[in-house]
N, C-alpha and C positions, 0 to 999 in steps of 0.2 A: 437112736432121734437125735434129729438134730432140734435147738430149740428155734422158736421163730421170735424175733423181737422188731417191733413196730417202733418207730418213733418220729415224733414233730410237733406239727402244730396244727390246732383247731383253731381258723381267723374267721371271728365273726366281722359281719359289715357293720353294725350299728348296736345299738343299746337293746334293740328288738333281740336283735340273735342271741346277747349276750343272755337276757332276762329267760328265753328256752332255754339255755345251757343251763343255766343256774334251776330252773326249773324242774329239767328233766335228768340230770346227771347223777344225784343220788341211785334213785333207782336203776340207770344204766350201769354206775359203777356196781352196785350190789349183784344185780344180776348176772355181771360178766366174770365178777370174782367167786361167782358159786358156779360155773361150767367146768366141765371136768377140763381138763389141760391147763389152765388158766394158770400161771406161776405169780403174776403181778401185774396190778393194771392200775393207774394212775394218769388222772388229770387234775392238773393244777393251775390257776393263775398264773399270768407273768407280770412283769413290771406294765405291761401294756394290756388295758383294762379289756380290748377286745380280742385278744389272743392267750390260749388255753395250751399248756407244755402238755401232750401226751405222750407216754412210755406205757407197752403193753409188752410181756414175755409168755409166750406159751412153750408148752413142752413139746409139740412137735408140729407140722404142718398140717395135721390131718384136725388136730385141737383147732388152730389157727384159723381155718377154712369153715370148720363147725362153726366159729365165734361168726367171723363174719356174715356166713349166712343167717343164723339168729337174729343179727341186726340190723340186715338188711331188712327184714321183716317186721320187725320191732317199732314200738312207738316211738323211741329214741331216734331211729332210722328214718321213719317219715317226718317228725317234726326238726330235723337237723339236717334233711338231704341237701338244702341250699346254702349250707354253712361249707365254707372253703378248708378243705383238709390238704396240710402239707406233709405228706408221710414218707418215710425212708424204711422199707423193711428189709431185712437180714434174714437169712436162714431157709429160703425159699428156693 
């Protein structure tokens, strides 16, 4: 099995996007950390108040793809759909 590592940025357009992230992030983190195959998951603010740093580590491609599928249908996925993601994925 090969670990899958995603790193990058969640880039908000404005303070309304930031408010959405702040409102829904804790639940998103808790749900992700409870997923089978999630090794670590961090979303943290940066010096730029519109940008969040994202680090995800899953034990394999199956776990990562299951996470992506769950997120696509989740409340987090719906409310943050318009927020830009700048991600690099290794291990797929």
